[in-house]
C-alpha positions, 0 to 999 in steps of 0.5 A: 499499499502506497503512503501519500504522506505528502512527503518530497525528495526534498524531506527524504534529503533533509532526513540523513544525518547532514546538517540543515544549512547544507541540505538547505543549500543542496535543496535550493540547488536542486530546485533550481537544477530541476526546473531549468532542467524540465524546461529545456528537455520540454522545450525539445519534446514539443519540437520533436513533436512537431510543435513549432513553439516558438514560432519562427526559427530565429525565435525557436534558436533563441529559446534553446540558448536561453534553456541551455543558458538556464540549465547550465546556470543552474547546474554551476550553482548546484556544484558545490552544494552537491559536493559539500552535501556528498562530503557530509553524507559519505558512508563509513562502510560498504560503497552502495548502488545508485538508487535509479536506473539507466536512460530509457529508449524515450530518452535516447533520441536522434535530435538531428531531424528534429533540429532541422524541422525546427530550423535550430543549427545546434549541434545534434550531438550536444543537444542529445548528451545534454537532453540525457543527463538532465532527462536522467536528474529529473527522473532521479528526482522523481525516483527520490520523491516516489521513495519518500511517499512510500516510506522506502528511501535509499540507504546511506551509501546507496543515496551517496553513490547515486548523488555521485554518479549524477555529479560525475555525468553532470560535470563530465560533459553535460555543463560543456554541452550546455555551455556550448549551446548557449553560445 
């Protein structure tokens, strides 16, 4: 039976033995990253469905640059709070396994045709990589929210491993791709 107690991923993160200040900074940074990631992915999803929004290629190009810039800025603001949280959270014993799964088939798309139809000249490989990593971040946060609602949080070592993996993926390429797309 699912307990719909209204808990969120933010409540779950605060429940670990990490200082309140560190948890609060991480939650604020993750909210910004989640919002900007969703905006970036939803913009591209609309284009993939053939919805020409904004209405002209020039505006679509500008919309992609703005969405990439916002996501890159949010991820830049996440780096220090996430690193601090990982430092305070670090488990004493065995390393855990990440609590979220690999990208699904819906998250791995060829963006070249979509971008051409939209009249946007961005590098499809950079778009694909940025989209994939941002979608994984959003899905991971949704997984934490589900864990919080059903009262089944990941063990400390699994939370640490998952957050560490997210950090490595985001800062191992996604930030650079977003920066290039925003330029």
